[in-house]
N, C-alpha and C positions, 0 to 999 in steps of 0.2 A: 250722511246727515242725521243728526239726532232726532228721534221721534218727538214731536211736539206734545207736551204734556197738557192735560186739562188744567185750567186755571182756577184756583181757589182764592177768593178774597176774604180775609178775616177783618172784622171790625171790632175794635176794643176801645173802651173808654180810657183805661189806664193800664199800662203794661209794667211788668217787673220781670227780673231775669229768670227766675225759676219757671215762669210760664212761657216766656218768649224763647229761651234757649232750646227747648226740645223741638221747636218747629223745624229745625234743620233736619230732623229725622223723617220728614215727609219725602218720599222717594217717587211716588207715582203722580204727584200733583205739583204744579208750580204755585207757590204760595206767595201772596202779596198781603202784607199786614198793615192796615191803616189804623193808626192810633191817635188819640188826642193828647194824652199826657204820659210822661214817664216819671212819676213823682218820687220813686224810691231811691234814686241816685245810685242804682246798682247795675246800670247797663253800660257796657263798653261799646266801642265803635263796632267791633266784630259781632257783638250780640244784636246790634241793630240792623244787620244785613237782612234784606228782604222786608224791612219795616219802612213805613213812610208816615211821618208826622203830618197831620193835616188839620186845618181849621174846620170846624163843623159845617160852616157855610159852604165849604168847597168839597165836602165829602161826597155828595151825590154825583157831582160831575166827575170827580176822580174815579169813582167806582164805575160809572158808565163808560168812561174812556177806556177802561181795562177790558171791557166786554168779557167778564168772567163766566165760567161754566157753573160755578157754585159760589154763593155768597153765604158767609156765616154772619148772621145778625147778632144783636145783643138782646138779652132777655129784658122784657119791659118792667120787671119788678125791682131792679136794683136801685134806680135813682130816677129823678126827673130827666136828667140828661140821657140815661139809658133808654128811657121810653122814647125820647126823640130819636135816638140812634136806631131803635127798632123800626120806627116809622120810615126813616131814611132807607134802611135795608129793604123794607117792603116795597117802597117806590122804585128802588134800584132793580129789584127783581122784575118788576113789571116792565121797566124800560129795556132791560137787557135780555129778558126771557131766561134768565139763569135760574137754577134751582136754589132754594133757600133752606138753610138749616139754622138751628138756634140751640145753644145750651141753656138750660135753666137750673139755677142753683137754689133759688129761694124756697125754703121749706117751712117757714112760719105760715099757719093758716091765714088765708086772705083776710078774713074778718078780724083777726087779731093784729095782723101786721100793718094794715092800712086804715086810714081814717075814712069816714063816710064819703067825703069829697073825692079822695083818692080812688076809692072803690068805684065811684061813678065813672071816673075817667077810664079806669081799667076795664070796666064793663063795656064801655063804648069801643075800646080799641082791641082788647085781647082776643075775643072770639075770632074776629077776622084775621088778625095777625097769625094766631096759631094754626088756623085752617090753611093759611097761605104757605106755611112751612112744609116742605117735603119730608123733613125729619126733625124731630126734637130730641136732643140728648139731655135726659133728666138725670142729674147727678145724685139724687137721693129720693127716697119714697115720698117725702113731703113735696118735692118738686113735681112728681108725677100727679099728685092730688091737685096741686095748684093749676097745672095745665088742664087737667080734665075738668076742673071747676068751670072753665071757660069753653073748652073744646073737647068734649068726651070722645070724639072719634079721631083726634089727632094721632099721628103716627109717632110713637114715643119709643126711644131706645133707652134701656137702663143698663147699668153695670159697666159703662164706659166713661171714665172721668174726662170727658171732653173739656178742653180749655185749661185744666190744670195738668192733664196728661200723665197723672200718676207721679212717679218719682224717678229721678235720674240716678240710677244705681252706680254709674261711673263717677259722678260728682260726689254723691253721698255714699261714703264707703268707710269701712274701718280704717283708722289711721293710728298706728303706734299703740303704745301701752295706755291703758285706762288709768285715771287717777282714782285711787281707792276712796270709796265713800263719797264720791262727788255726784251731785244732782244738778241738772240743768233745766231751766224753763226758757222756752223760746216763744215769743208772741207779743202782741200788743199789751201794754200795761193798762188794761181797762177791766171793769167789773165783770164783763161777759166772759173773760178768760179765767175767772176764778182765782186770780192771783193772791187775793187777801186770804182765801181759804188755804192756799199753799203755804203762805207765811205762818199762819197759825199752826198748820200741821207740822211744818219744819221745826218750829219752836218746841213742840211736844216731842218730836222724834229725836231732836238733838239732846234733849234731857236724858234720853236712853242711850244714844250713840253720840257722844261728844265730838267725835272726829268728823261728823258730817259737814259737808260744805255745799253751798247753793250758789250757782251762777245764774243771774237773771239777764237774759238777752232780749232787748227790745226797747221800746220807749212808749210813753203815753201819759195821759192826764193823771193817773194814779201814782205817779212817781213820788210826789211829796208825801202822800199818805203812806206809801210803802216804806219810805225812809223813816218816817216818824214811828211807824209800828216797830220796825227793827230796833230803833234807838230806845224806845220806851220799854221794850221787852228784853233789852240787853242781849239780843241775839247776835252772836259772833259768826264769822265765816259766811255771811251773806254778801255776795259780790255783785254790785250793780254795774254790769258790763256796758249796758246801753245798746244802741243800734249796731248791728253787724251786717255787712253786706252778705248777700246770698252765698257767695263762694267761700266766705269765712265760717259759715255755720257748721260746715262739715267738721272742722277741728273741735268746736265746742261740743257737738253731739258725740263725736267719736271718742273723746277723752273722758266723758262722763260715764258713770256706771248705770245711771237711771235718768230718764227724761220724764218730767211731770208736766201734764197739760190738762188742768182741771176745769174745763169749760163748764159754764152754766147757761141755762136757758133764761131769756128775759122776755118781756112782753112783745118786743119787736124784733128779736134776733135769736137764732140758735145756730149751732155749728153746722155748716153745710157739708164739709168734708173733714177738715182737720189735717191738712197736708203735712204739717210739721211732725205729726205722729209717724207718717210713712217715711219722712226724711230721717228721723231718729232711728227707726228700725233698720233702714238701709245702711246706717253707720254701725250696725251691730249693737245698738243701745236699746234695751227694753224701754217701754213706755208705761207710765201710770197715768191713766186718763179716766174720763167719766162716761157714764151712760147718758150722754147729752146729745141732742140733735141727731145728726147722721153719723156721729163717731162710731157707734156699734155696727153700722153698715160697712165700714172700712176696716175696723180694728176688732180682733177677736180675742177674747179672754184665753190666756194660756199660750197663744201663738206670738210670743215675744211681748205680751201685754198683760197688764192688770187693769181691770175696769171697776170703778167704784161709783157710788151714788153721787149725784150733784150736791153741791153746797154742804158737804160733810167733811170738815177738817178732821174729825175723829177717824173716819174711814181712810182718808188720805194718810194720816199719821200711822195708823195700824199697818197699812200696806207698805209704807216706807220702811218701817221697823222690820216687818216680816222679810222684805226683800233683802235687806242688808244683813240680817241675822241668820237667814237660812241660805247657806252657801249652795246647797244642791238645787234649791228652787231658783236662785239667782243665776246659776250656770245654765240651767235648763232654758230659762227665758232668753238669756243672752245668745245661746246657740241657735235658737229658733227665730230670732229677730230678723236677721238679714234675709233668710230664706223666705219668710213670709212677705217681706217688702218686695221681693223679686216678682211676686204675682202682679204688681202694679208698675213694672218697669216701663219707662216711657216708650222705648222702641217697640215693645210688644203692643202697647196700647195705641200708638199711632198707626202701626200696621193694621190693627183692627179697625181703627177709624177710617183708614183709606178704603178698606173693603166696603164699609157702609157707603162711603161717598161714591165708589164705583157702582154700587147697587142703585143709588139714586140716579146716576147718569144713564144707566141702562133702561130706566123706566121711561115710558112714553109720556 
């Protein structure tokens, strides 16, 4: 008879494939994943194995019925709904006597990220919530500061990308021959991703290297402005691919010679991880990105990557031109890209996560 595994219940507001698929790598825990929405349209029936879509009003009773050993709650900073899910996970912990863990992504300073009224609500809830957590997985240095702002003595683990799980190096891998002088951008078409700076940089770089091409993968409210900029500036070879499901991204990453991800910090947002950078590196494609938010905590200059200042089309343009004109430099970054990404391989990261969970269970 197989040994009964301890039960881990995950709670997620919205799931997507690159975050859900790695969960199959948990070996020492039975995982049940409750979620409210799957808005990205990239989940197959097989991907949803172990998942259970629930209405928020039924979530507490569903968790309680499972009698889990560990509950993974939701950070209270993400949204109003996330705050409600945090409270539900806290109540479920008390009812089931389970251990409670929580990932925290938010890295904008509390006083800048939230309004005065929001800060009052968080001040009332967060100290007790974070103290009730047996372990908090902070995904960046800003998240550590935000947790300590409310609970200085909270038990915080850093360096483990809980929830995003790193990168699936079996899915994201080199595939065939690269397309010479091709650049790819993958992300939301919003100002925070710096995409207008990329278009300006591409225009300048293309004047120096006419054979450059740019594939834009994603969607968002800036599409009209992006298309207008391209048309007004007579930029050729900019391809608006649009939304691509997660399993199709490998092809776009792998065939490009360079991936550009020029995120910028805004008043209410900054990059919390920059997962697409790791996905590109795993495909053997170097990345050009920015010293923005938590990106430098995950991506290192010279290790398959070039990092430049935020909001600088000039620096982006210079880096693009250097990359494509210096063959030795380009080959060096390309050779190191995938090896660096392997540091964040999902199997290794989930194995590490299970060690922490077993440590929690061993505590009285």
